N, C-alpha and C positions, 0 to 999 in steps of 0.2 A: 529381676523384673524392672527395676528402675532404669537399667541400661537399655532394655528393649523399648521402654517408653521414650527415652531420650533419643534413641536411634529413629524411632517412628516419627517423632516430632521433627527431627532434622530432615528426614526424607519428605515429610509433608510440606515443610517450608520450601524446600527446593522445587517440589512439584507445583506449588501455588505460584512461586516466582516465575517458573517457566510458562505457566498458563497466562499470567499477567503480561509478560514480555513478548510471548510468541503467539498470541491468539491471532488466527487468520480471519478475523471477522470484519474485513472491509475497512470502513472509515475509521474505526476505533483502533485499528492495529497498524503497527509498523513492521517492516521486514526484520526477520531474524535469520541469520545465516550461520547456523551452528557448525557447518562444515568448512566455512571460509576461514582465512587467516585472521588472527587478531591484529588489528591495527588501531592507531589512535583515533581514527575517524569512527570506529565502530561504537563509540560511546557518545557521539555527538548527533543531535537530531534536529530536523526541521519538519516542514509539512508541505503538502501539495494541495492546491484547490484548483478547480477547473470547471469548465462547462463543455457540454457536447451539443452540437448543432447539426442540422441537416444541410443539404446543399443550398437551400433557400435561406439559411440563417435562422431557422426556427429551432428553439430548444427541443431536445429529445429526452422525454421521460422514460425511465426504465432501461436505459442502455447499460450493458455490462461493461465495466471499466476494470482493466487489469494493470497493475503496477509491476514492471519487469526490471529487475536489476540488470544494468547494462553489461557488467563484467561477466556475470554468471549465466545470464539469459533465463533465470528462474523467475516465475511469477511469485512475488513476495506478498501481495495483497490483492484483494478484489472487492468491488462494491458495485452498486447500481446508482444511476443518476436519480435525483429526486424529481418532483413534479415540475420544477423549474429548469431541469437539465443540468443541475449542479452536482458535483461530487467532491470528495475530499479524502485525503489520507493524512492522519496525524501520526506523530512520533515515528517519522521516517528517518532512517540512518542517512547521514551525509553521503552524497555520492551522485553518480549519473544513473538516470532511469529512462526507460521507455514507458509510455502510457498508451495503451491500446483500448479502443472502445468499439463496440459493435451492437447493432440491434437488427434483428430479422426484419426484412421488408424496408429497412432504411439504408443500411450500409455499414461500412467499416472505416475506421480512421485511426491515426496514430500521431504521437508527438514525442519529442525528447525534452528532458528537463534535467537540471542540476539542482540538487537539494543542498542548501547551505545551512550552517548551524543557526538555530533560532530564527530562521526566516521562512516565509511561505512562498513557494514557487507557484506561479500562475500558468495554467495550461488551457488552451482552447482547441478542441478537436472537432473537425468537420467530418461527418460521415458521408462516404461516397459509395454509390452502387458499383459493384465490380463484376 
């Protein structure tokens, strides 16, 4: 019985750890790539902050923003812009990323950025009609 309880406790701790590290909940989450190779950069993190504007330079509230890992092409996090057109991703693994934003009736836009350890990358995306 004690062994079963200990095994359950270990499994629960791993599950909780995976939830905390791998949550895809936008601003609060960073990318987790369990299928990728383990490298020294995988344990180093930074963040991304940015703004989304329309063609006239006005901020865009409620735009969908996706963070895309440049090497794998996978969407690793997503969020929406706030009432001031700002967004952010914390706890992002060091590396190269694409950031795409879109809002119906406004347009789409993209930018590239590099995340460095313990630094915040700044991004500004202008949405264009296509």
